[in-house]
C-alpha positions, 0 to 999 in steps of 0.5 A, spaced: 743 362 837 748 361 842 748 354 845 753 355 851 751 360 856 752 362 863 747 363 869 747 365 876 746 360 881 740 364 884 737 364 877 737 356 877 736 355 884 729 352 886 727 351 878 729 347 872 736 344 871 734 344 863 739 349 860 733 350 854 729 353 860 734 359 861 735 361 853 735 368 852 729 368 847 724 365 852 727 369 858 726 376 855 719 375 853 717 373 860 721 379 862 716 383 857 710 380 860 712 381 867 714 389 866 707 390 862 702 386 866 705 386 873 699 384 877 695 382 871 699 376 869 697 369 872 700 362 871 695 358 866 693 353 872 690 359 876 685 361 870 683 355 867 681 348 868 685 342 865 679 338 863 680 330 863 674 327 860 675 321 857 672 316 851 674 311 846 676 314 840 672 310 835 665 312 839 666 319 838 662 322 832 667 328 830 675 326 832 680 331 832 687 329 831 694 333 831 693 333 823 686 336 823 689 343 826 693 347 821 700 350 824 700 357 826 693 359 824 688 355 829 684 353 823 680 346 823 682 342 817 677 336 815 681 329 814 679 322 814 685 321 819 684 314 822 681 315 830 685 309 832 682 304 838 685 308 844 682 313 849 681 320 847 679 327 850 672 329 850 671 337 849 665 341 848 664 347 843 667 353 846 673 350 849 681 350 847 685 345 845 692 346 846 697 341 843 703 339 847 706 334 842 712 338 838 710 345 841 714 348 835 708 346 831 704 351 834 697 347 834 692 351 838 684 350 836 678 354 839 673 349 838 667 350 834 663 344 835 664 338 840 667 332 840 673 328 841 681 329 840 687 326 840 690 325 847 696 330 845 691 335 846 690 338 853 683 341 853 682 348 857 676 352 859 676 359 863 675 359 870 672 366 869 670 368 862 668 375 865 675 375 866 678 372 860 675 369 855 677 362 851 677 365 845 682 370 847 686 365 850 686 361 844 689 367 840 694 368 845 697 361 845 697 362 838 702 368 838 710 367 837 711 370 844 708 363 846 711 359 841 718 362 843 717 360 850 714 353 849 719 350 844 724 350 849 720 346 854 720 340 850 723 333 853 724 327 849 727 326 842 723 322 838 716 325 840 718 331 844 712 334 848 711 339 853 710 336 861 703 338 864 707 342 869 710 346 864 704 348 861 700 349 867 706 355 869 705 358 862 704 366 864 698 369 861 696 376 861 689 379 862 688 385 858 681 389 859 675 386 856 675 391 851 682 390 849 680 382 849 675 383 844 679 388 840 684 382 839 678 377 837 675 382 832 682 383 829 683 375 828 676 374 826 677 379 820 683 376 818 680 369 818 675 372 814 679 375 809 684 369 809 678 365 808 675 369 802 682 369 798 683 362 799 676 361 796 678 365 790 684 361 790 681 354 790 676 356 785 682 358 780 685 351 782 679 347 781 678 350 774 685 348 772 682 340 771 676 342 768 680 347 763 685 341 762 680 335 760 676 340 756 682 342 752 684 334 751 676 333 749 675 328 755 669 328 759 669 325 765 663 320 767 659 321 772 660 317 779 654 313 781 652 313 789 656 308 793 650 304 794 649 297 795 646 296 788 652 300 785 657 296 788 654 289 786 656 287 778 658 282 774 664 281 770 666 276 765 671 270 767 675 272 760 676 279 763 679 277 770 684 272 767 691 274 768 688 280 771 687 282 778 681 279 782 679 285 787 672 287 785 674 295 786 679 294 780 673 292 775 668 297 777 664 300 771 666 307 772 673 305 770 671 302 764 667 308 762 673 312 764 677 309 759 672 310 754 672 317 755 680 317 755 679 314 748 675 319 746 680 324 746 682 327 739 689 326 740 693 319 740 694 315 747 701 313 749 704 310 754 707 315 760 714 311 759 714 314 752 714 321 755 719 320 760 727 320 759 729 317 765 726 316 772 729 315 779 726 313 786 728 317 793 731 313 798 729 311 805 734 313 810 731 309 816 729 313 823 736 312 826 739 317 821 734 322 823 737 328 826 735 333 831 739 339 829 734 340 823 740 341 818 738 338 811 730 336 810 728 329 809 722 330 804 716 325 805 710 325 801 706 328 807 711 334 805 709 335 798 703 338 795 701 340 787 703 347 790 710 345 792 714 343 798 712 345 805 719 346 807 717 350 813 713 344 816 718 339 815 718 334 820 724 329 819 731 332 817 738 328 816 745 331 818 749 335 813 755 329 813 749 324 811 747 329 805 754 329 802 753 321 801 746 321 799 747 327 794 745 323 788 738 323 791 737 331 791 732 333 785 735 336 779 733 342 775 727 341 770 725 334 773 718 333 776 717 330 783 711 324 783 708 321 789 707 313 788 706 311 795 701 313 801 697 319 797 698 317 790 698 322 784 701 329 787 706 332 782 710 338 782 716 341 779 722 340 783 725 345 787 732 346 786 733 352 791 736 349 797 739 342 799 734 336 801 733 329 800 727 325 798 724 319 801 723 312 797 715 314 796 717 320 791 719 319 784 724 324 780 722 324 773 726 327 767 721 329 762 723 328 754 725 334 750 719 333 745 714 334 751 712 340 755 714 338 762 709 343 765 703 340 761 705 333 763 705 336 771 698 338 770 696 332 767 699 327 772 696 331 777 689 331 774 683 328 777 683 323 771 690 321 772 689 321 779 683 316 779 687 311 774 694 311 778 690 309 784 686 304 781 693 301 779 695 301 786 696 296 792 695 296 799 690 296 804 693 301 809 698 305 805 697 304 798 703 303 793 704 304 786 708 299 782 713 303 777 712 299 771 704 300 772 705 307 773 709 308 766 704 304 763 699 308 764 695 311 758 695 319 757 693 323 751 699 327 748 697 333 743 702 336 739 708 340 742 705 347 740 698 345 743 702 342 750 705 349 750 698 353 749 695 349 755 701 349 759 701 357 759 694 358 761 695 353 766 701 356 769 698 363 769 692 360 773 696 357 778 700 363 779 694 367 780 692 362 785 699 362 789 699 369 789 692 369 793 694 363 798 700 367 799 696 374 801 691 369 805 697 367 809 700 374 810 693 377 812 693 372 818 701 373 820 700 381 820 694 380 824 698 376 829 703 381 829 699 386 830 696 383 836 702 381 839 704 388 839 698 390 842 699 385 848 707 386 849 706 394 848 700 396 850 702 403 850 702 404 843 694 403 843 694 410 846 698 413 840 705 414 843 710 414 837 716 409 838 722 412 838 728 410 834 734 409 839 741 406 838 744 403 844 751 404 842 754 400 848 750 394 845 753 396 838 760 395 840 758 388 841 755 387 834 760 392 829 767 393 829 769 399 833 771 403 827 764 401 823 760 403 830 764 410 830 762 411 823 755 409 824 754 414 830 757 420 827 753 419 820 747 418 824 747 424 828 750 428 822 744 426 817 739 425 822 741 431 827 739 427 833 731 427 831 726 422 833 722 418 828 717 413 829 719 406 828 714 402 823 714 394 821 716 394 814 710 390 812 706 396 814 709 400 808 711 395 803 708 390 798 712 384 796 711 381 789 709 374 789 707 373 782 712 368 779 713 368 771 713 363 766 719 364 762 717 358 757 714 364 753 721 368 752 726 366 747 731 370 751 732 373 758 736 378 761 737 375 768 739 378 774 742 374 780 745 375 786 752 375 783 749 381 778 750 386 784 756 389 786 756 388 794 760 394 795 756 399 792 749 396 791 749 397 783 747 392 778 753 391 774 752 384 771 746 383 767 746 376 764 743 375 757 741 368 756 738 365 750 736 358 752 736 353 758 734 358 763 736 357 770 730 354 774 730 360 779 729 365 773 722 366 775 721 373 777 719 379 772 722 386 774 722 393 772 726 399 772 725 402 779 724 395 783 728 394 789 731 387 790 733 385 797 737 378 797 734 373 802 740 369 803 744 370 809 751 369 805 749 375 800 745 380 804 748 386 801 745 384 794 740 389 795 739 394 789 734 398 785 733 396 778 735 402 773 736 398 767 730 399 761 732 392 758 726 388 756 725 381 759 728 383 765 728 376 770 730 376 777 732 370 781 727 367 786 733 369 791 730 376 791 724 379 795 721 384 789 719 390 792 715 394 787 710 398 791 711 402 798 707 407 802 710 413 805 717 410 804 722 412 798 725 405 795 732 408 795 732 410 802 730 403 804 735 400 800 741 405 804 737 403 811 738 395 809 745 396 807 747 399 813 751 394 818 746 395 823 741 392 819 745 387 815 746 384 822 739 384 824 737 381 817 742 375 819 740 374 826 733 373 823 736 368 818 735 360 819 738 354 815 744 350 816 747 349 809 744 355 806 741 360 811 736 365 809 730 370 811 723 368 810 718 373 807 714 374 814 721 375 818 723 381 813 716 384 813 716 384 821 723 388 821 722 394 824 725 401 821 725 408 822 721 412 818 723 420 817 718 424 813 719 423 806 723 430 805 728 427 810 728 421 807 730 424 800 735 428 804 738 422 807 738 418 800 741 424 796 747 425 801 748 417 801 748 418 793 753 424 793 758 420 798 757 414 793 758 418 787 764 421 790 767 415 793 766 412 786 770 418 782 776 417 787 776 410 786 777 411 779 782 417 780 786 412 784 786 407 778 788 412 773 794 415 778 796 407 779 795 406 771 799 412 770 805 411 774 806 404 772 806 406 765 811 412 767 815 406 770 815 402 764 817 407 760 823 409 764 825 401 764 824 400 757 827 407 755 822 409 751 
């Protein structure tokens, strides 16, 4: 994205003098809306009331803070967030809550109940519900075409937020009521599908704890109701001597839990005996936070048992500071464990990108005789979570002393049993993650469909988009020689035909199942360097017998299409043609296994063209290791000729590649022969 640009004074006169206000991305969306809706496009202030009823937060029955609304989905998340003591905004069921703080977080909620909310929300209510419904409004405000405007309207560095005047002037399209209802139905169906898949994932994840404790022979004691009688108990002075005096530490439930732990058939050991080494993260201080989003600074709020939520990281540091703090970067085969705030989150360290962890997170290097996945699931179990929290101190923010953590008792089966348990649990976790990924994709696809309906209403009537290349624009993207070659090839191969343009996500499925490579003695590994960037062939499959790379997590088969996600290796796109066993690809690839009316070899050649390489790079993000995420790839538009034409194009390109390869080989042979002849002349042989 260009940070230096020019605007005519006539464009700025009478408006804002903030540079971001005139960014191309924002202006292009506004122009689209004006072109499509003309007289059916109004500023938000003309179609809604900005409600301002106040109350005291502690007095409302149900309170919604910013953390209670999921980014990009508009879903309500229950939490025990402190209401605070200050004022809050009152809202009623059916009204719209729009988050003005950090608008790029995209927090919009269609109220399903009445209550109070953070003053960082603006409460909106349609002036004429026959003309525009609140539910449609909430859906529109969630779309990327809105976020790509609002993210340029923030003011303030520490807590950037939108000004009320900018919110009032947001342009809102008003499609016919039947189209509004169609859009509402699409989102309702997507929400239900997402909910169903997440419920399936939850059931699988919930079963992990039960299975693990069952295999360890531990039966969790029943917790008593939190009544006054249950909280009154006596304790011998001998039990308190040298121990803590806070009553909760000595509850009978903890004694019952320790007895259950001792019932395990496996020996109890100190956690410290399973850990070869540990290191704390670092607190860099708020003055070191960077606004340029270079290197993620990962805090406890950014992690879960599923991994690190890089997409919603709030704090970043500069690349220069990262260079000085590289020793705090998690390494391969480590576990991360949260010891402050939310205690007991345990996950495998992600080594696919650069980041630094905060002081509330521990890095654990596990002893070789212990299966680290077994220990990961055990430390994340409900039993160990309860025992760890029991040892914590702090009324507002809990802290777990490292010595107390290392002295926790855990059951430790033989390594063979650990491996069996870990394999079963990893399989369950991968199933759950796949379901969660599908749930997100369902909602993202629905939002994209809705955005297409709103920004391209003519597509509803069955009008087919034409694939048109503007060669004037291409001259600014490609070198002249490449542009002329592309134009010549395009016209010759496609004969100037017009084909529909489709979103890639409508025609392919990306495999999101990760493989447990612990079960393999050896693997045949394909990483980005395995692919010849010039011809798209897989030429260097690495045979590895131990210490598999942490990114070796995707099982692939002959015929799978591998697409690089990293900007620096975008041409690492190839089809697997090997029949070797235990083929494992890097997580730096998207794996496309199933397609609909789309030949994989045609898609491979399309994505390898200079035009589409530029489009892929444009969608990449990240300062140090730029990459394209799955939703951006699936949102890419591609031309879709009939299968017969696809095959003709693929055959023609394959023929050219083979011909070029033969000519290159002949050239090598000619040079080799000439060198040999010269050598004979010089040496007189």
